[in-house]
PLY file of the C-alpha trace (Angstrom):
ply
format ascii 1.0
element vertex 253
property float x
property float y
property float z
element edge 252
property int vertex1
property int vertex2
end_header
64.42 143.53 77.99
67.55 144.31 76.04
68.08 143.54 72.39
71.35 143.84 70.59
71.06 145.92 67.44
74.13 144.43 65.79
73.86 142.60 62.46
76.14 140.71 60.10
79.38 138.81 60.31
81.77 141.77 60.32
79.52 144.77 60.90
78.61 143.72 64.43
82.19 144.06 65.60
83.50 147.00 63.59
85.00 149.41 64.48
86.86 147.62 67.25
88.71 149.10 70.20
91.92 148.24 71.98
91.08 145.77 74.78
91.76 146.89 78.32
95.22 145.50 79.18
95.42 146.87 82.71
96.39 144.40 85.40
93.67 144.11 88.02
93.77 142.51 91.45
91.59 139.46 92.08
89.52 141.12 94.84
85.74 140.55 94.58
83.78 143.58 93.44
80.09 144.25 92.79
78.83 145.39 89.39
75.45 145.64 87.65
74.71 142.74 85.31
73.10 142.39 81.89
72.41 138.69 81.23
72.07 138.21 77.47
70.83 135.21 75.56
73.28 133.78 72.98
75.65 136.74 73.35
79.28 136.60 74.50
80.95 140.00 74.74
84.72 140.22 74.19
87.16 142.99 75.14
87.39 145.70 72.50
84.17 144.69 70.71
81.24 147.10 70.33
77.86 146.19 71.81
74.84 148.21 70.63
71.75 147.74 72.82
68.16 148.95 72.74
66.89 149.10 76.32
63.20 149.33 77.14
62.39 147.16 80.16
61.84 149.26 83.35
64.54 147.61 85.49
67.23 148.24 82.87
65.99 151.76 82.27
66.65 152.20 85.99
70.19 150.92 85.52
70.86 153.34 82.68
69.58 156.22 84.81
71.95 155.11 87.58
74.82 155.03 85.08
73.93 158.53 83.88
74.31 159.75 87.47
77.96 158.63 87.43
80.85 160.62 85.93
81.56 159.83 82.30
84.37 157.32 81.78
85.33 154.03 83.41
82.66 154.30 86.12
79.89 153.87 83.55
80.05 150.15 82.90
78.12 146.95 83.52
78.82 143.24 83.25
77.57 141.19 80.30
77.12 137.48 81.01
75.67 134.92 78.61
72.69 132.82 79.65
73.47 129.09 79.43
70.15 128.02 77.90
67.27 129.99 76.41
66.63 133.67 77.07
65.53 133.71 80.72
67.43 133.70 84.02
65.51 131.31 86.26
65.43 130.76 90.00
68.95 129.31 90.25
70.54 132.43 88.83
74.27 131.68 89.19
73.91 128.28 87.50
71.75 129.85 84.79
74.63 132.07 83.70
78.07 131.31 82.36
80.82 131.86 84.89
82.98 134.22 82.79
81.75 137.53 81.42
83.04 140.87 80.21
82.21 144.42 81.24
80.77 146.85 78.71
82.07 150.39 79.13
79.53 152.99 78.02
80.47 155.06 74.99
77.13 156.67 74.24
73.62 156.80 75.67
70.82 158.17 73.49
67.53 158.65 75.38
64.09 158.42 73.76
61.18 160.65 74.85
59.25 157.60 76.13
62.08 156.52 78.46
63.79 153.96 76.26
67.53 154.17 75.58
69.91 153.27 72.80
73.26 152.39 74.36
76.63 151.79 72.77
79.09 149.89 74.94
82.52 148.44 74.28
83.93 145.31 75.90
86.53 146.10 78.56
87.52 143.70 81.37
86.87 139.99 81.77
85.56 138.70 85.09
84.48 135.55 86.88
80.96 135.66 88.29
80.90 134.52 91.94
77.39 135.36 93.15
74.23 137.24 92.14
72.05 139.66 94.11
68.50 140.18 92.82
67.12 142.18 95.75
69.36 145.22 96.36
68.53 146.94 93.04
65.72 146.68 90.48
68.27 144.96 88.20
70.69 142.12 88.90
74.08 142.84 90.43
76.94 140.39 90.68
79.93 139.75 92.88
82.84 139.25 90.50
86.54 138.47 90.53
88.47 140.38 87.90
90.56 138.30 85.51
93.97 139.46 84.41
94.47 140.85 80.93
96.51 138.97 78.34
100.28 139.26 78.42
101.81 141.46 75.76
101.96 139.22 72.66
105.38 138.17 71.36
106.76 136.69 68.15
104.78 133.43 68.41
101.54 135.36 68.77
102.41 137.50 65.74
102.95 134.40 63.58
99.72 132.83 64.80
97.83 136.08 64.20
98.87 136.11 60.54
97.72 132.50 60.18
94.40 133.15 61.92
93.85 136.34 59.93
94.24 134.40 56.69
91.95 131.60 57.87
89.33 134.08 59.01
89.41 135.99 55.72
88.81 132.77 53.79
86.05 131.70 56.17
84.33 135.12 56.07
84.37 135.12 52.27
82.92 131.60 52.14
80.06 132.62 54.44
79.46 135.89 52.57
79.22 134.10 49.22
76.55 131.79 50.64
74.59 134.91 51.58
75.09 136.50 48.17
77.61 139.09 49.31
81.30 139.68 49.82
83.24 140.12 53.06
85.72 142.96 53.46
88.51 141.79 55.77
91.17 144.13 54.41
91.48 146.11 57.64
91.85 143.34 60.22
93.84 144.58 63.24
97.56 143.83 63.46
97.57 143.38 67.23
97.27 139.61 67.94
95.13 140.07 71.06
92.74 142.49 69.36
92.50 140.15 66.37
91.79 137.15 68.59
88.86 138.90 70.26
87.50 140.18 66.95
87.58 136.70 65.39
86.02 135.15 68.50
83.12 137.59 68.28
82.62 137.64 64.49
82.90 133.96 63.58
79.69 131.91 63.79
80.82 129.67 66.63
78.84 127.80 69.26
78.21 129.38 72.65
80.57 126.83 74.22
83.35 127.74 71.78
82.89 131.45 72.44
82.88 130.98 76.21
86.05 128.91 76.06
87.73 131.66 74.03
86.57 134.36 76.48
87.86 132.39 79.47
91.29 131.89 77.85
93.83 134.41 79.19
96.65 133.56 76.77
96.62 135.20 73.36
98.73 132.36 71.94
96.37 129.67 73.26
93.33 131.60 72.05
94.78 131.96 68.55
95.75 128.28 68.44
92.19 127.32 69.34
90.80 129.72 66.73
92.96 128.23 63.99
91.45 124.82 64.74
87.91 126.22 64.94
88.20 128.20 61.70
89.51 125.17 59.81
86.57 123.17 61.16
84.00 125.82 60.29
85.45 126.44 56.83
85.29 122.73 56.04
81.63 122.62 57.09
80.74 125.68 55.00
82.54 124.41 51.88
81.22 120.85 52.05
77.64 121.59 53.08
77.32 125.00 51.42
75.44 126.16 54.49
75.92 127.48 58.00
74.01 125.95 60.94
70.67 127.70 61.54
71.18 128.28 65.30
74.44 130.12 64.58
72.85 132.49 62.08
70.69 133.78 64.92
73.83 134.97 66.69
74.06 137.86 64.23
70.99 139.36 65.97
71.45 138.40 69.64
68.42 138.71 71.89
67.74 138.79 75.60
64.60 138.13 77.59
65.70 140.44 80.38
0 1
1 2
2 3
3 4
4 5
5 6
6 7
7 8
8 9
9 10
10 11
11 12
12 13
13 14
14 15
15 16
16 17
17 18
18 19
19 20
20 21
21 22
22 23
23 24
24 25
25 26
26 27
27 28
28 29
29 30
30 31
31 32
32 33
33 34
34 35
35 36
36 37
37 38
38 39
39 40
40 41
41 42
42 43
43 44
44 45
45 46
46 47
47 48
48 49
49 50
50 51
51 52
52 53
53 54
54 55
55 56
56 57
57 58
58 59
59 60
60 61
61 62
62 63
63 64
64 65
65 66
66 67
67 68
68 69
69 70
70 71
71 72
72 73
73 74
74 75
75 76
76 77
77 78
78 79
79 80
80 81
81 82
82 83
83 84
84 85
85 86
86 87
87 88
88 89
89 90
90 91
91 92
92 93
93 94
94 95
95 96
96 97
97 98
98 99
99 100
100 101
101 102
102 103
103 104
104 105
105 106
106 107
107 108
108 109
109 110
110 111
111 112
112 113
113 114
114 115
115 116
116 117
117 118
118 119
119 120
120 121
121 122
122 123
123 124
124 125
125 126
126 127
127 128
128 129
129 130
130 131
131 132
132 133
133 134
134 135
135 136
136 137
137 138
138 139
139 140
140 141
141 142
142 143
143 144
144 145
145 146
146 147
147 148
148 149
149 150
150 151
151 152
152 153
153 154
154 155
155 156
156 157
157 158
158 159
159 160
160 161
161 162
162 163
163 164
164 165
165 166
166 167
167 168
168 169
169 170
170 171
171 172
172 173
173 174
174 175
175 176
176 177
177 178
178 179
179 180
180 181
181 182
182 183
183 184
184 185
185 186
186 187
187 188
188 189
189 190
190 191
191 192
192 193
193 194
194 195
195 196
196 197
197 198
198 199
199 200
200 201
201 202
202 203
203 204
204 205
205 206
206 207
207 208
208 209
209 210
210 211
211 212
212 213
213 214
214 215
215 216
216 217
217 218
218 219
219 220
220 221
221 222
222 223
223 224
224 225
225 226
226 227
227 228
228 229
229 230
230 231
231 232
232 233
233 234
234 235
235 236
236 237
237 238
238 239
239 240
240 241
241 242
242 243
243 244
244 245
245 246
246 247
247 248
248 249
249 250
250 251
251 252
């Protein structure tokens, strides 16, 4: 089983990293998989994990055998419903995921691990193998990185940054606190992934944002979503209960 240790609206995604912008060919590849319940990982976003189930301990040991750097990574894919991956594994998972590149592995004396990963490359999940390794592996097609953002993306990023700051403050006030959004990234693509991860959106909204390869289109969608969510928060003075749980994502793996 893997549990994400992240908490809070902003804390879970800060500090952020520059997303991987390398162009990759669409040739199927095989990578280890971490299916996670109610968690969508985005490029450049940190993912802290506490790993204690034997099959995922085995994966971490395999990763430790690899050279440090890009080779130490695994694919994070959200489970469509609940926390378990059932018999029909491909249909149980969303079709688009994101790799987590290992930044740090801290072992415990009893064999558990604390792992810090950062979102890197998006991929489309084509097939799953549950017999070759103790953990799941997946055949994936790599998705291209966003184009370099231009003037339109810069204008949209300023609009989305303002909407997100207002939304974050509204949510924080409901929780008796105050959000610090003074250091939002200037890069439109980085901002779009940060907002997608930090805002309390539905799984479907997050998956749509992850699958979107255009920074402009992603920011346009986020502007609509943030206006919707801000209206709900201000009128109802509450956030939906299922979305609050996203601040402490869990997995039954």
